[in-house]
C-alpha positions in Angstrom: -9.9 16.6 -228.5 -13.1 14.7 -228.0 -16.2 16.9 -227.4 -19.5 16.1 -225.8 -22.8 17.8 -226.1 -24.6 18.6 -222.8 -28.0 19.9 -221.6 -28.5 21.5 -218.2 -31.8 21.0 -216.4 -32.3 23.5 -213.6 -30.4 26.8 -213.2 -31.4 27.7 -209.7 -29.0 28.4 -206.8 -26.7 25.4 -207.6 -27.5 24.8 -211.2 -25.9 28.1 -212.3 -22.6 27.0 -210.9 -22.8 23.7 -212.8 -23.7 25.7 -216.0 -20.7 28.0 -215.5 -18.3 25.1 -215.2 -19.6 23.2 -218.2 -19.5 26.4 -220.3 -15.9 26.8 -219.4 -14.9 23.2 -220.0 -12.9 22.8 -223.3 -14.5 19.5 -224.1 -18.1 20.5 -223.6 -20.6 22.2 -225.8 -23.7 23.2 -223.9 -26.6 22.6 -226.3 -29.6 23.4 -224.1 -30.7 24.8 -220.7 -34.1 23.8 -219.3 -35.8 25.6 -216.4 -39.5 26.1 -215.6 -38.9 29.8 -215.0 -38.4 31.8 -218.2 -36.9 34.7 -216.2 -34.1 32.5 -215.1 -33.3 31.5 -218.7 -33.3 35.1 -219.7 -30.9 36.0 -216.9 -28.4 33.2 -217.7 -28.5 34.2 -221.4 -27.4 37.7 -220.4 -25.0 36.7 -217.7 -23.1 34.2 -219.8 -23.8 35.8 -223.2 -25.1 32.5 -224.6 -25.3 32.0 -228.3 -28.6 31.8 -230.0 -27.6 28.2 -230.9 -28.2 27.3 -227.2 -31.8 26.1 -226.8 -33.4 27.9 -223.8 -36.7 26.2 -222.9 -39.2 25.5 -220.2 -40.1 22.2 -221.9 -38.2 19.2 -220.7 -39.3 17.1 -223.6 -37.7 19.6 -226.1 -34.2 18.1 -225.6 -35.2 14.9 -227.3 -34.8 16.6 -230.7 -31.3 17.8 -230.2 -28.9 16.0 -232.6 -25.8 14.4 -231.0 -26.8 15.3 -227.4 -24.8 12.9 -225.2 -25.4 13.9 -221.5 -27.8 15.7 -219.3 -27.0 17.5 -216.0 -30.0 17.5 -213.6 -30.0 20.2 -210.9 -33.7 20.3 -210.1 -35.4 19.6 -206.8 -34.8 16.0 -205.6 -38.5 15.1 -205.7 -38.3 15.4 -209.6 -35.1 13.4 -210.0 -36.6 10.0 -210.5 -38.8 10.9 -213.4 -36.2 13.1 -215.2 -33.3 10.7 -214.8 -35.5 7.8 -216.0 -36.5 9.8 -219.1 -32.9 10.9 -219.8 -31.5 7.4 -219.6 -34.3 5.9 -221.7 -33.5 8.6 -224.3 -29.9 7.4 -224.4 -28.2 10.1 -222.3 -25.5 9.9 -219.6 -26.6 11.7 -216.5 -25.0 13.8 -213.8 -27.6 14.4 -211.0 -27.4 16.9 -208.1 -27.5 15.1 -204.7 -29.4 13.3 -203.3 -29.9 11.0 -206.3 -33.6 10.6 -205.2 -35.5 10.7 -201.9 -36.2 6.9 -202.1 -33.7 4.1 -201.9 -35.7 1.8 -204.2 -35.9 4.5 -206.9 -32.2 4.9 -206.7 -31.7 1.1 -207.2 -34.0 1.2 -210.2 -32.1 4.1 -211.8 -28.7 2.3 -211.2 -30.0 -0.8 -212.9 -31.5 1.1 -215.8 -28.2 2.9 -216.4 -26.3 -0.4 -216.3 -28.8 -2.0 -218.7 -28.4 0.9 -221.1 -24.6 1.0 -220.7 -24.8 4.6 -219.7 -23.1 6.5 -216.8 -25.1 7.7 -213.8 -23.1 10.0 -211.5 -24.1 12.1 -208.5 -22.7 15.5 -207.7 -21.1 14.9 -204.3 -18.8 17.9 -204.7 -17.0 17.5 -201.4 -15.5 14.1 -202.5 -13.6 16.0 -205.2 -12.1 18.5 -202.7 -8.3 18.1 -202.6 -8.5 18.2 -198.8 -10.9 15.3 -198.7 -8.7 13.3 -201.1 -5.6 14.0 -199.1 -7.4 13.3 -195.8 -8.3 9.8 -197.1 -4.7 9.1 -197.9 -3.6 10.4 -194.4 -6.0 8.0 -192.7 -5.0 5.1 -194.9 -1.4 5.6 -193.8 -2.5 5.4 -190.1 -0.8 8.8 -189.7 -2.9 9.6 -186.6 -2.7 6.0 -185.2 -5.7 3.8 -184.4 -9.0 5.5 -185.1 -11.3 6.1 -182.2 -14.3 8.3 -183.2 -15.3 11.2 -185.5 -17.5 14.2 -185.3 -18.7 17.0 -187.6 -20.7 20.3 -187.4 -22.6 21.8 -190.3 -24.5 24.9 -189.0 -25.5 28.3 -190.3 -28.4 30.8 -190.1 -30.2 29.8 -193.3 -30.9 28.9 -196.0 -34.1 27.2 -194.7 -35.6 24.6 -197.1 -39.3 24.0 -197.3 -39.2 20.7 -199.2 -36.9 18.7 -197.0 -35.6 18.9 -193.4 -32.1 19.8 -192.2 -31.2 16.1 -192.2 -31.8 15.6 -195.9 -30.4 19.1 -196.8 -27.1 18.9 -194.9 -26.2 15.5 -193.6 -25.3 13.9 -196.9 -22.1 16.0 -197.2 -20.6 14.8 -193.9 -21.8 11.2 -194.3 -20.2 11.0 -197.7 -16.9 12.3 -196.3 -16.9 10.0 -193.3 -17.7 7.0 -195.6 -14.9 8.0 -198.0 -12.3 8.6 -195.2 -13.2 5.4 -193.4 -13.6 3.2 -196.5 -16.9 1.8 -195.3 -20.6 2.6 -194.6 -22.4 2.6 -191.3 -24.4 -0.5 -190.3 -26.5 1.3 -187.6 -27.7 4.9 -187.3 -29.6 7.1 -184.9 -31.0 10.6 -185.2 -32.8 13.1 -183.0 -34.0 16.6 -183.8 -36.3 19.5 -183.1 -38.5 21.8 -185.2 -38.9 25.4 -184.3 -39.5 27.1 -187.7 -41.7 24.6 -189.6 -43.7 21.9 -187.9 -42.7 18.5 -189.2 -39.4 19.7 -190.7 -36.5 19.4 -188.2 -34.3 22.4 -188.4 -31.7 21.0 -186.0 -30.6 17.3 -186.0 -28.1 15.2 -184.2 -26.9 12.1 -186.0 -24.9 9.1 -184.8 -23.4 6.6 -187.3 -22.0 3.3 -186.2 -19.5 1.6 -188.6 -18.8 -2.1 -188.9 -15.8 -2.2 -186.5 -17.7 -0.2 -183.8 -16.3 3.2 -184.6 -18.9 6.0 -184.2 -19.2 9.4 -185.7 -21.6 12.2 -184.7 -22.9 15.1 -186.8 -24.6 18.3 -185.6 -26.8 19.9 -188.3 -28.7 23.2 -188.0 -30.3 25.9 -190.1 -30.8 28.3 -187.3 -27.4 28.6 -185.7 -25.5 31.9 -186.1 -22.2 30.1 -185.4 -21.5 29.0 -189.0 -19.3 25.9 -189.1 -18.3 23.4 -191.7 -15.9 21.2 -189.7 -15.2 17.5 -189.7 -12.8 15.6 -187.4 -11.5 12.1 -187.0 -9.7 11.3 -183.7 -7.0 8.7 -183.5 -4.6 7.5 -180.8 -1.8 9.8 -182.0 -3.8 12.9 -183.1 -6.8 14.3 -184.9 -7.3 15.0 -188.6 -9.4 18.1 -189.1 -11.1 19.4 -192.3 -12.3 22.9 -191.7 -13.9 24.5 -194.8 -14.2 27.9 -192.9 -10.4 28.0 -192.7 -9.4 28.6 -196.3 -5.7 29.1 -195.5 -5.5 25.8 -193.7 -8.5 23.6 -194.4 -6.7 20.3 -193.6 -4.6 20.0 -190.4 -3.4 17.4 -188.0 -3.2 18.1 -184.3 -0.6 15.6 -183.1 -0.6 14.4 -179.5 -0.8 11.2 -177.4 -0.5 10.0 -173.8 2.3 8.5 -171.8 1.7 6.9 -168.5 4.0 8.3 -165.7 3.5 7.2 -162.1 -0.1 6.2 -162.8 -1.0 9.5 -164.6 -1.7 10.1 -168.3 0.6 12.8 -169.5 0.0 14.5 -173.0 3.2 14.3 -175.1 4.3 15.0 -178.7 1.8 17.8 -179.1 2.1 19.9 -182.3 0.0 21.3 -185.2 0.7 20.4 -188.8 -0.9 22.2 -191.7 -1.2 19.8 -194.6 -0.5 21.3 -198.1 -3.3 20.7 -200.6 -3.8 21.7 -204.2 -5.8 24.8 -205.0 -8.3 23.2 -207.4 -12.0 24.1 -207.4 -13.9 20.9 -206.3 -16.9 21.6 -208.5 -14.6 22.0 -211.5 -12.8 18.8 -210.7 -16.2 17.0 -210.4 -17.5 18.3 -213.7 -14.3 17.3 -215.5 -14.5 13.7 -214.0 -18.0 13.5 -215.4 -16.9 14.6 -218.8 -14.1 12.0 -218.8 -16.6 9.4 -217.6 -18.9 10.1 -220.5 -16.0 10.1 -223.1 -14.6 6.8 -221.8 -18.0 5.4 -220.7 -16.5 4.4 -217.4 -17.9 5.1 -213.9 -16.5 7.6 -211.4 -16.3 5.1 -208.6 -16.2 7.6 -205.7 -19.4 9.3 -206.8 -21.3 6.8 -208.9 -25.0 6.1 -208.8 -24.3 3.2 -206.4 -22.5 5.5 -204.0 -25.5 7.9 -204.2 -27.8 5.0 -203.6 -25.9 4.0 -200.4 -26.1 7.5 -199.1 -29.9 7.7 -199.7 -30.3 4.4 -197.8 -28.5 5.9 -194.9 -30.6 9.0 -194.9 -33.8 6.9 -195.1 -32.7 4.9 -192.1 -31.9 8.2 -190.2 -35.4 9.5 -191.1 -36.9 6.3 -189.6 -34.9 6.9 -186.5 -35.8 10.6 -186.3 -39.5 9.9 -186.7 -39.2 7.1 -184.1 -37.8 9.5 -181.5 -34.1 8.4 -181.8 -34.4 4.6 -182.1 -31.4 2.8 -183.5 -32.0 1.6 -187.0 -30.0 -0.9 -189.0 -29.0 0.2 -192.5 
């Protein structure tokens, strides 16, 4: 069985989950963990009973001396991604980066080109795209199971966590945009965003997003850090029903509400109404994503659904939405 050697940069709130999955992967040897806070390194050494062979360091440059290191996982704040990913690729390592790839579309383009020139894989951790419910939902829509598509909407709200480095748009929207793009098989051509800031001036904590796709279909997303009604729900409405992905419903995360209209004596009468719970696999999305990265490194082939190019397209959309938000909700072409 082919093994790869991996270093993990960043073991904060999300990085520890990535570390756990790579430690458990049978084809991975974690060689190093890098984090600026020594107390975090000490905690993960105790928590995971790491061998003394695993380098624990606050010095990013220290990984350059690790023999046979093949890949780096970067789970640091997005503002640091460009420099760290540039270093890693120039040092000859494949890279898995936490989303967003960077905060700047041009930087994303440069990183994609650099990885291609070095013949290395650059993948972005868009975990939702590896959720069995999202995979099955894509197949359902491709089969026109709910008829002709009409519109979509999503809600991603909770009371915290409140970020201080980016607004709710950059923190939350990327998940639902990635799902809509995957389900619809295309990217929006025009976007609009409005929002408000109550907690931190200049950082919107509630945002409303509208995405317009090439055929005219629109999706809307409600994002908030300060809503006690926690929701993680995404819906696509068709002429014969609605496809619903509801992360807060673990027993039935993917459902179809069937229903359509018949005209009778000039009236529109609902008919064929029923609820269908779609069976999905019980796989952990993050585990699936980590395994796909490992196989990508071993075979040196991209994971198309979450490649650097996909990550770049999502950053372009977020940048356009930021332009709209700062312009008071003007429509912006992507």
